[in-house]
C-alpha positions as a Markdown table, in Angstrom:
| # | Residue | x | y | z |
|---|---|---|---|---|
| 1 | Met | 143.4 | 96.4 | 221.4 |
| 2 | Ala | 141.2 | 99.4 | 220.9 |
| 3 | Asn | 143.9 | 101.5 | 222.6 |
| 4 | Ser | 146.5 | 100.4 | 220.3 |
| 5 | Lys | 144.4 | 101.2 | 217.2 |
| 6 | Ser | 143.7 | 104.7 | 218.5 |
| 7 | Glu | 147.3 | 105.2 | 219.2 |
| 8 | Gln | 148.1 | 104.2 | 215.7 |
| 9 | Ala | 145.5 | 106.7 | 214.4 |
| 10 | Gln | 147.1 | 109.4 | 216.4 |
| 11 | Gly | 150.4 | 109.1 | 214.8 |
| 12 | Gly | 151.6 | 105.7 | 215.8 |
| 13 | Val | 152.1 | 102.7 | 213.5 |
| 14 | Ala | 149.8 | 102.5 | 210.5 |
| 15 | Pro | 147.3 | 99.8 | 210.6 |
| 16 | Ile | 147.9 | 96.7 | 208.3 |
| 17 | Asn | 145.0 | 95.9 | 205.8 |
| 18 | Glu | 144.1 | 92.3 | 205.9 |
| 19 | Met | 143.8 | 90.4 | 202.5 |
| 20 | Arg | 140.4 | 88.8 | 201.9 |
| 21 | Asp | 140.3 | 85.1 | 201.0 |
| 22 | Phe | 138.2 | 85.1 | 197.8 |
| 23 | Ala | 138.6 | 81.4 | 197.5 |
| 24 | Gln | 136.3 | 81.0 | 200.4 |
| 25 | Asp | 133.5 | 83.0 | 198.6 |
| 26 | Val | 133.5 | 80.7 | 195.4 |
| 27 | Val | 130.8 | 78.0 | 195.8 |
| 28 | Pro | 130.7 | 75.4 | 192.9 |
| 29 | Thr | 127.2 | 75.2 | 191.4 |
| 30 | Ala | 127.6 | 71.6 | 190.0 |
| 31 | Leu | 130.0 | 68.8 | 190.0 |
| 32 | Val | 132.6 | 68.9 | 187.2 |
| 33 | Asp | 133.5 | 65.7 | 185.4 |
| 34 | Thr | 137.0 | 65.8 | 184.2 |
| 35 | Glu | 136.3 | 63.4 | 181.4 |
| 36 | Asp | 134.4 | 66.2 | 179.6 |
| 37 | Tyr | 137.7 | 68.1 | 179.0 |
| 38 | Ile | 140.4 | 66.9 | 176.6 |
| 39 | Asp | 144.0 | 67.4 | 177.5 |
| 40 | Val | 146.0 | 69.1 | 174.8 |
| 41 | Glu | 148.3 | 66.1 | 174.7 |
| 42 | Asp | 145.4 | 63.6 | 174.3 |
| 43 | Asp | 144.8 | 62.0 | 170.9 |
| 44 | Ile | 141.9 | 63.6 | 168.9 |
| 45 | Glu | 141.2 | 60.5 | 166.9 |
| 46 | Pro | 138.0 | 59.6 | 168.9 |
| 47 | Ile | 136.5 | 62.9 | 167.7 |
| 48 | Ile | 137.4 | 62.1 | 164.0 |
| 49 | Asp | 135.9 | 58.6 | 164.5 |
| 50 | Glu | 132.6 | 60.2 | 165.5 |
| 51 | His | 132.6 | 62.1 | 162.1 |
| 52 | Ser | 133.4 | 59.2 | 159.9 |
| 53 | Asn | 132.0 | 61.1 | 156.8 |
| 54 | Val | 135.0 | 62.8 | 155.2 |
| 55 | Glu | 132.9 | 65.2 | 153.2 |
| 56 | Asp | 131.9 | 66.9 | 156.5 |
| 57 | Leu | 135.5 | 68.0 | 157.0 |
| 58 | Lys | 135.9 | 69.6 | 153.4 |
| 59 | Pro | 135.8 | 73.3 | 153.1 |
| 60 | Ala | 132.7 | 75.0 | 151.6 |
| 61 | Val | 134.5 | 75.7 | 148.3 |
| 62 | Arg | 136.3 | 72.8 | 146.7 |
| 63 | Pro | 139.7 | 73.7 | 145.4 |
| 64 | Val | 140.1 | 73.6 | 141.6 |
| 65 | Glu | 142.4 | 70.9 | 140.3 |
| 66 | Leu | 145.5 | 71.9 | 138.3 |
| 67 | Ser | 144.3 | 69.9 | 135.2 |
| 68 | Glu | 141.1 | 72.0 | 135.1 |
| 69 | Arg | 143.2 | 75.2 | 135.1 |
| 70 | Arg | 145.2 | 73.9 | 132.2 |
| 71 | Gln | 142.1 | 73.0 | 130.3 |
| 72 | Glu | 140.6 | 76.5 | 130.8 |
| 73 | Arg | 143.8 | 78.1 | 129.6 |
| 74 | Arg | 143.9 | 75.9 | 126.5 |
| 75 | Ala | 140.3 | 76.7 | 125.8 |
| 76 | Glu | 141.0 | 80.4 | 126.2 |
| 77 | Arg | 144.0 | 80.2 | 123.8 |
| 78 | Arg | 141.8 | 78.3 | 121.3 |
| 79 | Arg | 139.2 | 81.0 | 121.4 |
| 80 | Ile | 141.9 | 83.7 | 120.9 |
| 81 | Arg | 143.4 | 81.8 | 117.9 |
| 82 | Leu | 139.9 | 81.3 | 116.4 |
| 83 | Lys | 139.2 | 85.0 | 116.8 |
| 84 | Gln | 142.5 | 86.0 | 115.2 |
| 85 | Ser | 142.0 | 83.6 | 112.4 |
| 86 | Gly | 138.6 | 85.1 | 111.8 |
| 87 | Tyr | 140.1 | 88.6 | 111.6 |
| 88 | Val | 142.7 | 87.4 | 109.1 |
| 89 | Leu | 140.2 | 85.4 | 107.0 |
| 90 | Gly | 137.9 | 88.5 | 107.0 |
| 91 | Ala | 140.7 | 90.8 | 105.9 |
| 92 | Val | 141.9 | 88.4 | 103.1 |
| 93 | Ser | 138.3 | 87.9 | 101.9 |
| 94 | Gly | 137.7 | 91.6 | 101.8 |
| 95 | Phe | 140.9 | 92.2 | 99.9 |
| 96 | Leu | 140.1 | 89.5 | 97.4 |
| 97 | Leu | 136.6 | 90.9 | 96.9 |
| 98 | Ile | 138.0 | 94.4 | 96.2 |
| 99 | Leu | 140.6 | 92.9 | 93.9 |
| 100 | Trp | 137.9 | 91.0 | 91.9 |
| 101 | Ile | 135.7 | 94.1 | 91.7 |
| 102 | Ile | 138.6 | 96.2 | 90.4 |
| 103 | Leu | 140.2 | 93.7 | 88.0 |
| 104 | Phe | 137.4 | 91.4 | 86.8 |
| 105 | Ser | 134.0 | 92.8 | 87.5 |
| 106 | Pro | 132.0 | 94.4 | 84.7 |
| 107 | Leu | 131.9 | 97.6 | 86.7 |
| 108 | Phe | 135.3 | 98.6 | 85.2 |
| 109 | Ala | 134.6 | 97.4 | 81.7 |
| 110 | Tyr | 135.0 | 100.1 | 79.0 |
| 111 | Glu | 132.0 | 101.2 | 77.0 |
| 112 | Tyr | 132.2 | 103.8 | 74.2 |
| 113 | His | 130.3 | 107.1 | 74.8 |
| 114 | Val | 130.0 | 110.0 | 72.5 |
| 115 | Gly | 132.5 | 112.6 | 73.7 |
| 116 | Asp | 135.3 | 110.1 | 74.5 |
| 117 | Ile | 137.3 | 111.5 | 71.5 |
| 118 | Arg | 139.2 | 114.6 | 72.3 |
| 119 | Gly | 141.7 | 116.9 | 70.5 |
| 120 | Leu | 140.2 | 116.9 | 67.0 |
| 121 | Ala | 139.0 | 120.1 | 65.3 |
| 122 | Asp | 135.7 | 120.4 | 63.5 |
| 123 | Asn | 137.5 | 120.4 | 60.1 |
| 124 | Ser | 139.9 | 117.6 | 61.0 |
| 125 | Ile | 140.7 | 115.2 | 58.2 |
| 126 | Val | 140.1 | 112.3 | 60.7 |
| 127 | Asp | 136.8 | 110.5 | 60.1 |
| 128 | Lys | 135.3 | 110.5 | 63.6 |
| 129 | Asn | 132.7 | 107.8 | 62.7 |
| 130 | Lys | 135.5 | 105.4 | 61.7 |
| 131 | Leu | 137.4 | 106.2 | 64.8 |
| 132 | Ala | 134.3 | 105.6 | 67.0 |
| 133 | Asp | 133.9 | 102.2 | 65.4 |
| 134 | Val | 137.4 | 101.3 | 66.3 |
| 135 | Leu | 136.9 | 102.4 | 69.9 |
| 136 | Lys | 133.6 | 100.4 | 70.1 |
| 137 | Ser | 135.6 | 97.3 | 69.1 |
| 138 | His | 137.4 | 97.7 | 72.4 |
| 139 | Asn | 134.2 | 97.7 | 74.5 |
| 140 | Gly | 134.5 | 95.4 | 77.5 |
| 141 | Glu | 138.2 | 95.9 | 78.1 |
| 142 | His | 139.3 | 96.9 | 81.6 |
| 143 | Val | 139.6 | 100.6 | 81.9 |
| 144 | Leu | 142.6 | 100.3 | 84.3 |
| 145 | Leu | 144.4 | 97.8 | 82.1 |
| 146 | Phe | 143.6 | 99.3 | 78.7 |
| 147 | Asp | 146.3 | 98.6 | 76.1 |
| 148 | Asp | 147.2 | 101.8 | 74.3 |
| 149 | Glu | 149.7 | 100.1 | 72.1 |
| 150 | Lys | 147.1 | 97.7 | 70.7 |
| 151 | Leu | 144.7 | 100.6 | 70.1 |
| 152 | Gln | 147.4 | 102.5 | 68.3 |
| 153 | Ala | 148.1 | 99.6 | 66.0 |
| 154 | Asp | 144.3 | 99.1 | 65.3 |
| 155 | Val | 144.0 | 102.8 | 64.5 |
| 156 | Glu | 147.0 | 102.9 | 62.2 |
| 157 | Asn | 145.7 | 99.9 | 60.2 |
| 158 | Thr | 142.3 | 101.5 | 59.9 |
| 159 | Ile | 142.6 | 105.3 | 59.9 |
| 160 | Ala | 145.9 | 106.6 | 58.5 |
| 161 | Glu | 144.9 | 110.2 | 59.3 |
| 162 | Val | 145.5 | 109.6 | 63.0 |
| 163 | Asp | 149.0 | 110.2 | 64.0 |
| 164 | Arg | 148.8 | 109.3 | 67.7 |
| 165 | Ile | 146.1 | 108.2 | 70.1 |
| 166 | Ser | 146.2 | 107.6 | 73.9 |
| 167 | Ser | 143.7 | 106.8 | 76.6 |
| 168 | Val | 143.1 | 108.9 | 79.8 |
| 169 | Tyr | 141.3 | 107.3 | 82.7 |
| 170 | Arg | 138.3 | 109.1 | 84.0 |
| 171 | Phe | 136.8 | 108.1 | 87.4 |
| 172 | Pro | 135.2 | 105.7 | 88.0 |
| 173 | Asn | 134.9 | 103.6 | 84.9 |
| 174 | Arg | 135.3 | 105.8 | 81.9 |
| 175 | Leu | 138.1 | 106.5 | 79.3 |
| 176 | Ala | 138.8 | 109.5 | 77.2 |
| 177 | Phe | 141.1 | 109.4 | 74.1 |
| 178 | Asp | 143.4 | 112.2 | 73.1 |
| 179 | Val | 143.9 | 112.1 | 69.3 |
| 180 | Val | 146.6 | 113.9 | 67.3 |
| 181 | Ala | 145.8 | 114.0 | 63.6 |
| 182 | His | 148.4 | 113.9 | 60.8 |
| 183 | Val | 148.8 | 117.3 | 59.1 |
| 184 | Pro | 148.8 | 117.1 | 55.3 |
| 185 | Val | 151.8 | 119.1 | 53.9 |
| 186 | Ala | 151.5 | 118.3 | 50.2 |
| 187 | Cys | 149.8 | 116.1 | 47.7 |
| 188 | Val | 151.5 | 113.8 | 45.1 |
| 189 | Val | 150.1 | 114.2 | 41.6 |
| 190 | Asp | 149.2 | 110.9 | 40.1 |
| 191 | Gly | 147.5 | 111.4 | 36.8 |
| 192 | Glu | 144.4 | 113.4 | 37.4 |
| 193 | Glu | 144.3 | 112.7 | 41.1 |
| 194 | Cys | 146.5 | 114.2 | 43.9 |
| 195 | Gln | 147.2 | 112.1 | 47.0 |
| 196 | Gly | 147.6 | 114.0 | 50.2 |
| 197 | Ile | 150.7 | 113.1 | 52.3 |
| 198 | Ala | 151.9 | 113.9 | 55.8 |
| 199 | Gln | 155.3 | 115.1 | 56.9 |
| 200 | Asp | 156.5 | 111.5 | 57.2 |
| 201 | Gly | 155.1 | 110.5 | 53.8 |
| 202 | Thr | 152.0 | 108.8 | 55.1 |
| 203 | Lys | 149.2 | 108.9 | 52.5 |
| 204 | Leu | 146.2 | 110.7 | 53.7 |
| 205 | Thr | 142.6 | 111.1 | 52.7 |
| 206 | Val | 142.1 | 114.9 | 52.5 |
| 207 | Pro | 138.9 | 116.7 | 51.6 |
| 208 | Ser | 139.0 | 118.4 | 48.3 |
| 209 | Asp | 138.8 | 122.0 | 49.6 |
| 210 | Gln | 141.9 | 121.4 | 51.7 |
| 211 | Leu | 143.6 | 119.4 | 49.0 |
| 212 | Ala | 143.5 | 122.3 | 46.6 |
| 213 | Ser | 145.5 | 124.5 | 48.9 |
| 214 | Leu | 148.4 | 122.0 | 49.3 |
| 215 | Pro | 151.7 | 122.1 | 47.4 |
| 216 | Lys | 151.6 | 119.5 | 44.7 |
| 217 | Ile | 154.5 | 117.2 | 44.2 |
| 218 | Lys | 154.9 | 116.2 | 40.5 |
| 219 | Gly | 155.1 | 112.6 | 39.7 |
| 220 | Phe | 158.5 | 111.0 | 40.3 |
| 221 | Pro | 160.7 | 109.7 | 37.5 |
| 222 | Glu | 160.5 | 106.0 | 36.9 |
| 223 | Asp | 164.3 | 105.5 | 37.3 |
| 224 | Ile | 164.5 | 107.0 | 40.8 |
| 225 | Asp | 163.9 | 105.4 | 44.2 |
| 226 | Arg | 160.5 | 106.7 | 45.2 |
| 227 | Lys | 161.2 | 106.5 | 48.9 |
| 228 | Asp | 164.5 | 108.4 | 48.7 |
| 229 | Ala | 162.8 | 111.0 | 46.4 |
| 230 | Met | 160.0 | 111.5 | 48.9 |
| 231 | Thr | 162.4 | 111.9 | 51.8 |
| 232 | Ala | 164.3 | 114.6 | 49.8 |
| 233 | Val | 161.2 | 116.5 | 48.9 |
| 234 | Met | 159.7 | 116.3 | 52.4 |
| 235 | Ser | 163.0 | 117.5 | 54.0 |
| 236 | Val | 162.8 | 120.6 | 51.8 |
| 237 | Leu | 159.3 | 121.3 | 52.8 |
| 238 | Asp | 160.1 | 120.8 | 56.4 |
| 239 | Ala | 162.8 | 123.5 | 56.2 |
| 240 | Leu | 160.4 | 126.1 | 54.8 |
| 241 | Pro | 158.3 | 128.4 | 57.1 |
| 242 | Asp | 154.5 | 127.6 | 57.2 |
| 243 | Asp | 153.5 | 130.9 | 55.6 |
| 244 | Phe | 156.0 | 130.4 | 52.7 |
| 245 | Arg | 155.0 | 126.7 | 52.3 |
| 246 | Ala | 151.5 | 127.9 | 51.4 |
| 247 | Thr | 152.9 | 129.9 | 48.5 |
| 248 | Ile | 154.3 | 126.8 | 46.8 |
| 249 | Ser | 152.1 | 125.4 | 44.1 |
| 250 | Gln | 154.3 | 122.5 | 43.0 |
| 251 | Leu | 157.5 | 120.6 | 43.8 |
| 252 | Ser | 159.4 | 118.3 | 41.4 |
| 253 | Ile | 162.5 | 116.2 | 41.6 |
| 254 | Asp | 164.5 | 114.7 | 38.7 |
| 255 | Gln | 166.5 | 111.6 | 38.3 |
| 256 | His | 169.5 | 113.3 | 39.8 |
| 257 | Gln | 167.4 | 114.3 | 42.9 |
| 258 | Met | 167.5 | 117.9 | 42.1 |
| 259 | Val | 164.5 | 119.7 | 43.6 |
| 260 | Gln | 162.6 | 122.5 | 41.9 |
| 261 | Leu | 159.8 | 124.7 | 43.4 |
| 262 | Thr | 157.1 | 126.5 | 41.5 |
| 263 | Leu | 155.4 | 129.4 | 43.4 |
| 264 | Thr | 151.8 | 130.4 | 43.1 |
| 265 | Asp | 152.9 | 133.7 | 41.4 |
| 266 | Gly | 154.6 | 131.7 | 38.6 |
| 267 | Arg | 158.2 | 132.1 | 39.8 |
| 268 | Thr | 160.6 | 129.1 | 39.8 |
| 269 | Val | 163.2 | 128.3 | 42.4 |
| 270 | Ala | 166.0 | 125.8 | 41.7 |
| 271 | Trp | 166.6 | 124.3 | 45.1 |
| 272 | Gly | 169.1 | 121.7 | 44.0 |
| 273 | Lys | 169.8 | 118.6 | 46.2 |
| 274 | Ser | 168.3 | 118.3 | 49.6 |
| 275 | Glu | 171.3 | 119.7 | 51.4 |
| 276 | Glu | 171.9 | 122.7 | 53.6 |
| 277 | Asn | 168.1 | 123.2 | 53.6 |
| 278 | Glu | 168.0 | 125.5 | 56.5 |
| 279 | Arg | 170.5 | 127.9 | 55.0 |
| 280 | Lys | 168.8 | 127.8 | 51.6 |
| 281 | Ala | 165.5 | 128.7 | 53.1 |
| 282 | Lys | 167.0 | 131.8 | 54.7 |
| 283 | Ile | 168.6 | 132.9 | 51.4 |
| 284 | Leu | 165.4 | 132.3 | 49.5 |
| 285 | Ala | 163.5 | 134.5 | 52.0 |
| 286 | Ser | 165.9 | 137.3 | 51.4 |
| 287 | Leu | 165.7 | 137.0 | 47.6 |
| 288 | Leu | 161.9 | 136.9 | 47.3 |
| 289 | Gly | 161.7 | 140.6 | 47.5 |
| 290 | Leu | 163.5 | 140.9 | 44.2 |
| 291 | Glu | 161.5 | 141.1 | 40.9 |
| 292 | Ala | 163.1 | 137.9 | 39.6 |
| 293 | Lys | 161.2 | 135.2 | 37.8 |
| 294 | Phe | 164.0 | 132.6 | 38.3 |
| 295 | Ile | 166.0 | 132.1 | 41.6 |
| 296 | Asp | 168.8 | 129.5 | 41.7 |
| 297 | Ile | 170.0 | 128.6 | 45.2 |
| 298 | Ser | 171.4 | 125.2 | 44.4 |
| 299 | Ala | 174.8 | 126.7 | 45.3 |
| 300 | Pro | 173.9 | 128.7 | 48.4 |
| 301 | Asn | 177.3 | 130.4 | 48.3 |
| 302 | Ala | 176.5 | 131.9 | 44.9 |
| 303 | Pro | 172.8 | 132.4 | 44.4 |
| 304 | Val | 171.6 | 133.5 | 41.0 |
| 305 | Thr | 168.5 | 135.4 | 40.0 |
| 306 | Ser | 167.2 | 136.2 | 36.5 |
| 307 | Asn | 164.1 | 137.2 | 34.6 |
């Protein structure tokens, strides 16, 4: 045997390794009871029976039921609706508060102050004290809802010298009033008195120093319509330039509505009826340079002058 192994080592057949029997080396340390192991096909009910308390088999976190989820969502929706309702209620309340402050609170009630009247000259024929009394009667009215038409009517019934009046809002709760006064253009002689009148025939109270410089309209005939006569005279005055109007000392009209002018230098102008007034005014302006005491322009196509 030794010879054969040496022969193999010298180039003969390679030796064959023998496999070790490992099974022979395993020595059991204790007896194994097959009943301690459960076959996969065996029933596991005996183990469940040993743990009869079902709570021991539940997971650590109990699953939330579907009804609880729904209740949470409903509660969340209610909270959102309540919050939105609160926003809407707050906005509406704020709007109503602002509306009340603007429209109904005393904060925007008018109260007269010295200086609210504008547009009147120092020598205006308007009595400012009377006008202030009228404005004071409107104290308490809302500055944003002030009625100019009512004020105009009150002023017309009280102060004829005011032609127009209008309010102007001044922030935050003030008003100013722009006043336009009537301009006296003549005075109507009535006995020893002379009543000032405006362009539209409104009777005015004019200070004596201003009254003396106005053209005087002689009393109207009894058999003539006073309104028509006043309209005829005023249309003549309206056609004359302001500088020339100041040179007229008197105007008169007869029962035939023929108008006559008397100038401050004593000359007389026969105007005729209140027709073609613009044309007659231009002709009269060209004839005033002549040394004529009487000028007749009742027929503007054929004016006549004489001494």
